[in-house]
N, C-alpha and C positions, 0 to 999 in steps of 0.2 A: 374136461369141462370147458364149454365155450365161454370165452371172455364176454363180459357185459357189453362192451363196445361193439363186438361182432354180432351179438344177439340183437342189438338195436337196428343194425343194418340188415341182417338176414333173419328177421323174426318169422316164425312159422305160421302165425295167425293169418288166416284168409277169411274175409267177411263172407257170410252166407249169400248165396245167389238169390235172386228173386225180388230184390228191392226195386220198387217202381214208384215214381213220383211225377208231378207235372213237368218238372225240368230234369233233363238228363244230367248225368254226372259230368264234371269238368275233368277231362283227362289231359294231364300235362306230361309230356315225355319228349326227350331226345332219344335215349336208349329204350329199345323194346326188347324184352326177354324172349328167347326161343327155348322150347323144351328139349331140342336136340339139334345136332348139326344138320341132320336131314331136313328138319323143319326150316332151319335158317336158309338152306339152299333152295327149298321148294316154295316157301311162302311168297305170294304174289300180291303186290300193293296196287298194281295198275287197275285191277277190276274190283278193288275193295273187298276181296275175299279174305284178306289177312292183313296183319300189320308187320312192318319191317323196321321202320324208323320214324321218329316223330315228324320229320319233315314231310313224309309221304302220307300222313294222315293218322288220326286217332278216332275213337268212337264219337267224340264231340264234333270234329270237323266233317267226318263222313255224314253225320246226321244233318248238319247244317247244309251241306251240299245237296243232299237228297230233298230236303224241304224247300230249298230255293228252286230246284228243278220242278217241284210240284206247283209252285207259285207261277213260274214263267212258262210252263208247258214244255220244258226241255227234258233231256234224258241224262245228260252228263254235265258236271259242274266242276270247276276248279276255283279255289279261293286265293286271293292275292291281297297284299297289304293296303291297297287303296283303289279307288276307281280309276285313277290315271294309270296305275300298274296294270289294270285289266286291259285298258286300251293299248298299252305298250306290249303286253303279252300277245295280243291278237296279231299285231303287226310283226313281231319277231318270230311268231310261229309259222306264219304263212307267206312272208315276203322274203325275197332274196335279191341280191345285186342284179340290176337290170329290170326289175319289176316296177310297176307304177301303182300308186294308191290314189284314189279320188276321194276327196272329202267335201261335204257341203260347205259353202262359204259361211254358214252360220254355225259351224262346228264349235264344240268346246275348245276354247283357245289353247289350253295345254296340249290337246291332240294335234292341233295345227303346228304348234311349236315343236312337237316331236317329229313331225314330218319335215319341217324346215331345218331341224337340227340333226339329230342322230340318223334318221332314215336317209336324208340327203347325203350325209357323210359316208354312209354305207353303200352308196350307189343306187338307192331306191328313190325314184322320182315321184313327184306328187303334183296334182292340179286340183283346183277348186271348181265345183260346179254350183249352179244356182238350184237349190233344192226345190224351188217352186216352179221350175221349168224342166220338165222331164226331157224335152228335146235337147236341152243344153247338156244333160248327162249323156244322152244317147250319142251326141256329137263328139263327146270327149272320151268315150270308151275306146280304147286302142288295143292293139294286139299285146301290149305290155301290161294292160290293166289286170291286176290279179285280185285287188281288194277295193271295195267301195263301202265307205262309211255312210250311214244314214242316221239322222237325229230326228226324233219326233217326241215332243216339239223341239224346235231349234233352240240352241243355247242363247239366252239373253233376250232375243227378239221373238221367240216362241211361235214362229211360223210352223204350220203343220203341213208336211208334204204328203203327196199321194204315195204312201209307202208301198202298197201292193204293185202299183205301176212301176215304181223304181226297181223293186225286186225283180219283176218280170224282165225288165230291160237287162239287168245284170245277169240273170239266169240265161237269157238268150245269148248273151255275149260270152258266157262261161266264166264270169268274174264272181268271186265270193262276196257275200254281203255280210256286213257287221253292223248291228244296231246298237247305238248307245241308248239303252233302255232305262236309264235312271229316272227319267220323267214318268214313264208309264209304269215301271216297277212290277210288271206282271199283273197289275190291277186294271189299268185302263184298257189294255188289249193284250192278246196272246201273240207274241212276236213270231211264233212258229206255226200259227194258224190264223193268217191274216184275212181269210175268207171263210168263216165258219159255215159248215154245211156244203161247201163246194166239193164236187166229186174228185177234184185234183187239188190236194192241199198245197197251199202256198205259204212259205215262211222264209225268214232270214236264215242264214247259215250259222251265225253266231250272235248271241245277245250278251253285251257287256254292261255291267251295272256297278254304280258306286253304292255299295251296301251302307256306306257312310250316311246316306240320305234316308229313304223310307224304311228299309229293313232294320236299321239301327234305331232311328227316330229320336235319339237323345242328344245329338250333337256332341257325342263323346267317344265315338269309335271311327277309326279309319279302316276301311276294308273294301274289297271289290270282288267281283265274280265274272267268270266267262262261262256261258252255258251253250250247249250245242245239242243237236239231235242225231248227228252223223257220227258213228263210232270211229271211223278212220280219221275224220277231222279232229274229233276230241282227242285221239291219241297223239296227233301232232302237237296239239296245244298242251297236253298233259306232259309229254316228254320235254318240251321246251320249258315248261313250268318247273320240272324237276331239275333240268340242267342249269337253270338260273337260280336254283335254291330258294324259290319263293315259298313263303309260308305265312300263317297268321297265328297269333297267340291264342291259347285256349280260353283265357278270360275274355278276350274280345269276341271270340266265337260264341261264348256263353251269353254275352250281352245281346248279340244279334238274335240268338235262339230265343231268348227271353222276350224280345220285342216282336218277333214275327206274329204271334197270335193276335196282336192288336193292330197290325199294319193296315188291314183293310178298313178298320174303324177310324184310324187316324187319317188315312187317305181321304175318306169321305168327309170327315170333319174339316180338314184343311180345304177340301174342294168347295164345300158349302160356303165357308167364310170368304174364300178367295173370289168366287164368282160374284158374291154380293158386293165386295169391295171394288172389284173391277167395274161392275155395272154402275156403282155410285161415281166412280172416277170419270166415267163417260159424261157426267153432268157438270164437271168442273172445267171452267173455261181455260184454266192454265194448262190443261193437258190437251194437246192437239191430236193425240192418238193413244188408245189403250189397247194393249196387245195381250190377248188371252184366247186360246183356241175356241172356247165355248161362246165367245162373242161373235155375232154374225158378221160384223165388219172386220174381224181380225183375219189376217192372211192365212188361208188354208182351213177356214172354218168348215167348209164342206167336206174336206178330207178327214178332219177330226170327227165330224158327224158320222161319216160312213164307217170309220174304223172303230170309234170309241163309244158310239151311241146306238145300242141295239133298239129295235123298234119298241116304242112305248116306254122307254127308259130315259133318264136324264143324261146318261153317259158319265164318263169319269175324266177328271183333269187334275193335275197336280197343283201344288200350292203357290205357283209362280204366276205373276203378271207384271208387265212392264208398261210404263207410261212414257210418252215423249212430250217434254215440256216445250211450250212455245219458244221458238228461236229468239224471241225478243229478250228472253231471260239469259243473262250471262252464265258462264260456267260457275263463277263465284256465287251468283245468286242460287243456282241449283245446289251447289255444295252447301250453302247456308240452309236451304230447305231440308236437305238430308240431315244436317247437324241438328236442326230444330226438332226432329222427330224424337219422341220419348219412348214409346213402346217398341217401335221398330229400331233395332240396334244395328249399327254399322258392322257388317261382318259378312264373310263369304260362307258358302254352303247353304243348305235349306232342308226342309222337311223335319225340323226339330220343333220343340215346344215354343221357342222364342222367335218372334218375327224379326226379319232382317231386311236391310236395304243397302243397295250399292248403286252409285252413279257410274255409268260407263261412257267411254269415248268411242262410240260406235264407228266413227270414221277410221280409227286406227285398227279396228278389229276386222274390217272387211276389205276385200280387194276393190270393191266399188260400193257406193251407197245403194242399198236395195231400193228399187223403184217403189216397192209397196210399203216402205217405212217413211213416215213423214219426217221432214227436216226439223231438227231441234236436238235437245239433250235428253238422252234416254236414262231412265232410272228403273231398276228392277226391284220389285218387292217380293220377298218370300214370306208368306203368311204362316204364322205359328198357330198356337192353340189358345190365344187370348180371345176375349169377348169381341165380337164384331163391332159393337158400339164403341168400345174403347179404341180400337184400331182406326175406325172411321174418324172419330174425334181427333185422333193424333194427326192424321193426314190433314184434316181441316185446319188445325191450329198451325201446322207447319206451312200451309199455303198462305196464311196471314203473314208469316215472317217473310215469305217469298216476295210479297208485295211491298215490303218496306225498303 
């Protein structure tokens, strides 16, 4: 007779098949059982036809990967523990000693730090190009250039580059393109179909995203993804992913899956409030420049309009906008302005329910001060889901503190 403790571990009950609900089950596993040695030897995880070990995927993570592909227009996806891990995975999968990577000068600062730190130590060189000057990129493409990063919109300053033109330049040169698509999130535009209706499809090679932002939407999950359409390139990424031992927790995958159905609704709600706030900020004398791609005077507005605004529609834009305060205000005064905000909380990240604000030292972030950015102190707002009237009143009262 089997002892009770063994029966607890090896119980014979198996739930009936056929259970279906709005949310899929959360499968947690390191060990995966095989019915036979033959199955153990023949099961293949690379094409998602079977399961071999929790690190290589479960029904929960496979489902999340497939749904993310549907959103961004890709065919293959891998999940990683953060958005920055997604950027690092791209670099590690496609670059080797002697190669060069080009990054826009407005790139996400940790991606620049990765190039200046680990990649440089591994013998991989890097240079920065002006994302608003395609000829600058063309001039810097070299025989060693293997990877070019693109951001649309750019980090912090939100310039919008001519993405299709940049991709064409890289394709002509034979360099891979990787887009940090956290801002667009697959909602604003399709990174793998940059010219819908064109007889010759144009797209980036890889789309990396911080699922921490819009796909999660709650400010409580760290996760990233890398999506491709090319099977061979995907396998390079997937094998590097495996060798690095990257994985995500089942409960985190569940939270993102639960949030995905509302992502487009949240994106539009953020967009509507953000545009209204940015337009209002244009009327405030303390701000010498307001940066938001949908504003006509914002750098790259025409490129945003071409890519993100189909005919007869308003287009899509994320929840970020930045202001440049008059240089007459000291850094201490600007910091006081940020401290005085009540609904906008001081904190990094964005696309959650709570509005956030961060002052930046732009001069320390760029190789040169961009000619299209006014001189002054830059403050970035990330708009949440609060009422527009409350957020506008919050900025207005903080401006009063700025004048004291």
